[in-house]
C-alpha positions in Angstrom: 0.0 0.0 0.0 2.8 2.4 0.9 4.6 1.8 -2.3 1.6 2.2 -4.4 0.8 5.5 -2.5 4.5 6.8 -3.1 4.5 6.0 -6.6 1.2 7.8 -7.1 2.5 10.8 -5.3 5.8 10.9 -7.3 3.8 10.3 -10.6 1.6 13.4 -9.8 4.7 15.5 -9.1 6.4 14.5 -12.3 3.2 15.4 -14.2 3.0 18.9 -12.5 6.7 19.6 -13.3 6.1 18.4 -17.0 3.0 20.7 -17.2 5.1 23.6 -16.0 7.7 23.0 -18.7 5.1 22.8 -21.3 3.5 25.9 -20.1 6.5 27.9 -20.4 7.6 26.4 -23.6 4.0 27.1 -25.2 4.4 30.8 -23.8 7.6 31.3 -25.6 6.1 30.2 -28.8 2.9 32.0 -28.6 4.6 35.3 -27.8 7.0 34.6 -30.7 10.1 34.7 -28.4 10.9 31.7 -30.6 12.0 32.4 -33.1 12.2 36.3 -32.5 15.0 35.8 -29.8 16.1 32.2 -29.8 15.7 29.6 -32.6 14.2 26.9 -30.3 13.5 26.4 -26.6 13.5 23.0 -24.7 13.8 24.0 -21.2 15.0 21.6 -18.5 14.0 23.8 -15.4 11.5 26.5 -14.7 13.2 29.8 -13.7 11.3 31.7 -11.1 11.7 35.6 -11.2 10.6 38.0 -8.5 10.5 41.7 -8.6 10.1 44.0 -5.4 7.9 47.0 -6.0 10.0 50.1 -4.6 6.9 52.0 -3.6 4.8 49.3 -2.2 7.5 47.1 -1.1 5.7 44.0 -2.2 7.0 41.3 -4.3 5.8 40.7 -7.8 6.2 37.0 -9.2 6.9 36.8 -12.9 4.9 34.2 -14.7 5.2 33.9 -18.5 3.5 36.7 -20.5 2.4 38.5 -17.3 2.1 42.5 -17.8 4.0 44.5 -15.1 4.2 48.4 -14.5 7.5 50.2 -14.9 7.4 50.9 -11.4 7.3 47.1 -10.5 10.3 46.5 -12.8 12.5 49.4 -11.5 15.0 47.3 -9.8 16.9 44.2 -10.6 14.9 41.0 -9.7 15.9 37.9 -7.9 16.2 34.6 -9.5 15.0 31.2 -7.9 14.9 27.5 -8.6 13.3 25.2 -6.0 15.5 22.7 -4.3 13.8 21.1 -1.2 16.0 18.0 -1.3 19.4 17.9 0.3 20.7 15.7 -2.8 19.4 18.5 -5.2 21.2 21.0 -3.1 24.4 19.1 -3.4 24.1 18.8 -7.1 23.2 22.3 -7.7 26.4 23.4 -5.9 28.4 22.3 -9.0 26.5 24.3 -11.3 27.3 28.0 -12.2 24.7 30.0 -14.4 24.7 33.1 -16.6 21.5 35.1 -16.8 20.5 37.4 -19.4 17.4 39.8 -19.9 16.7 41.3 -23.3 14.1 43.3 -24.9 13.6 42.4 -28.5 11.0 45.0 -29.1 13.1 48.2 -28.7 16.2 47.9 -31.2 17.3 45.5 -33.7 18.0 42.7 -32.8 17.7 43.3 -29.2 18.5 45.7 -26.3 20.4 44.0 -23.4 18.7 44.9 -20.1 20.9 42.7 -17.8 23.8 40.2 -18.2 25.8 38.6 -15.3 27.7 35.4 -14.9 28.8 33.4 -11.9 25.4 32.8 -10.5 25.3 29.8 -7.9 22.7 28.5 -5.5 22.9 30.0 -2.2 23.2 26.6 -0.3 23.5 28.3 3.1 19.8 29.2 2.6 17.2 27.0 4.5 15.6 26.4 1.0 18.7 26.5 -1.4 16.6 28.0 -4.0 18.1 31.4 -4.4 20.7 32.2 -7.2 23.5 34.7 -6.1 26.4 36.0 -7.8 29.4 37.9 -6.1 30.6 39.0 -9.6 30.0 42.4 -11.0 27.3 42.2 -13.7 28.6 42.5 -17.3 25.8 44.7 -17.9 24.0 46.1 -14.9 20.2 45.8 -14.7 18.6 48.7 -16.6 15.0 49.7 -16.0 12.9 48.9 -19.0 12.0 51.7 -21.1 9.5 50.1 -23.6 9.1 51.4 -27.1 5.7 49.8 -27.6 2.6 49.5 -25.6 4.1 46.4 -23.9 7.5 45.2 -24.8 8.6 41.8 -24.2 11.4 41.2 -21.7 13.0 37.9 -21.9 15.0 36.2 -19.1 17.2 33.3 -20.1 19.4 31.1 -17.8 22.4 29.2 -19.2 24.8 26.8 -17.6 28.2 28.5 -17.4 31.1 26.4 -18.6 34.1 26.1 -16.5 36.2 28.0 -19.1 34.1 31.0 -19.6 35.9 34.1 -19.8 34.1 37.4 -19.7 37.2 39.1 -21.1 37.2 37.2 -24.4 37.7 39.7 -27.0 35.0 38.2 -29.3 32.3 38.7 -26.7 30.0 41.8 -27.1 28.1 43.4 -24.3 27.0 46.6 -25.7 23.3 47.1 -24.8 21.9 48.4 -28.0 21.8 45.9 -31.0 22.7 42.9 -28.7 22.0 39.5 -29.8 21.7 36.9 -27.2 21.8 34.0 -29.5 25.3 35.3 -31.1 26.5 35.9 -27.7 25.7 32.3 -26.7 27.4 30.8 -29.7 30.5 33.0 -29.2 30.7 32.4 -25.4 30.1 28.5 -26.0 27.3 28.4 -23.6 24.9 26.6 -25.7 21.2 26.9 -25.5 19.0 28.3 -22.5 18.3 25.7 -19.9 15.5 27.9 -18.4 13.6 31.0 -19.2 10.8 33.2 -18.3 9.4 36.5 -19.7 7.1 39.5 -18.8 5.5 42.5 -20.7 6.1 46.0 -19.3 4.3 49.1 -20.2 3.0 52.2 -18.5 -0.5 50.8 -18.1 0.7 47.2 -17.0 -0.8 45.7 -13.9 0.2 42.5 -11.9 -0.8 40.7 -8.7 1.8 41.4 -5.9 2.3 39.0 -2.9 0.9 40.1 0.4 4.3 40.1 2.0 6.7 43.0 2.4 10.0 42.4 0.7 11.8 42.5 4.1 14.8 40.1 3.8 14.3 39.5 0.1 16.9 41.9 -1.0 19.4 40.8 -3.5 21.6 37.9 -2.1 19.1 37.2 0.7 18.4 33.6 1.6 14.6 34.3 1.7 12.4 32.7 -1.1 9.3 34.9 -1.3 7.1 32.6 -3.3 8.1 29.0 -3.6 6.5 28.4 -6.8 6.7 25.0 -8.5 9.8 24.4 -10.5 11.8 21.4 -11.9 15.6 20.6 -12.2 17.8 20.7 -15.3 17.5 17.6 -17.6 20.5 15.4 -18.2 20.9 16.6 -21.6 21.3 20.4 -20.7 24.8 21.1 -20.9 28.5 20.1 -20.2 27.9 17.2 -18.0 26.1 19.1 -15.3 24.8 16.5 -12.8 21.1 16.1 -13.1 19.2 17.3 -10.1 16.7 14.9 -8.5 12.9 15.7 -7.8 13.1 18.7 -5.6 10.1 17.5 -3.5 10.9 13.6 -3.2 12.2 14.0 0.4 8.7 15.7 1.2 7.0 13.0 -0.4 8.6 10.3 1.6 7.8 12.2 4.8 4.2 12.5 3.7 3.9 8.9 2.6 5.3 7.7 5.9 3.0 9.9 7.8 0.0 8.4 6.0 1.3 4.9 6.6 1.4 5.5 10.3 -2.2 6.9 10.1 -3.4 3.9 8.3 
């Protein structure tokens, strides 16, 4: 009975994770991010992005295709994956990330809003989900200045190779006329492992969490939203270790508790 229950729970989590990946992939296609920004998108993870509104001090969770106000996206967001299992955190400790944010609707081919390397999981945090970087951004976050009613702002996460060199002469970090696909090719970082996007315009609205930002400033260990996410697939990049299902430990605990109640 216990084995059957555990199998059912794990299967439901796997289906939820697959659905999340399908949703973000479909959203990229529907918004024509594929092929406008990248030629294809087969994510192995769901990237959670959270802004803090500087006026209300409330957190704003980015879901694909959400429309946000310029106020809400004033400051650099935080980036998260969810890793509830100790094995996941151990595997994640070996992965370094590059994150880019581009606006394909302002100048051709894109305007670079943010580019930074050396993101790692903050394994000192209780949840182990926060991505932090101690390096100076290659291009600091620039508050969006949309040229249309609602420009698309695309956030892409790449696994950073061990030999990545930001000083390589072939790499171009100019904001205007940036091309993230050309950059990825020149830098040898392959295809994005995860992504998200939002729309920004002066009339945009979005739902904020009811929690003040508090300790959720950049580099904090706090996870403000804890949305569902999955881990990189084994095919993503450069031998990076696959992360196990993030809630497996929780499922084991739940199953054991139900077994005791039976």
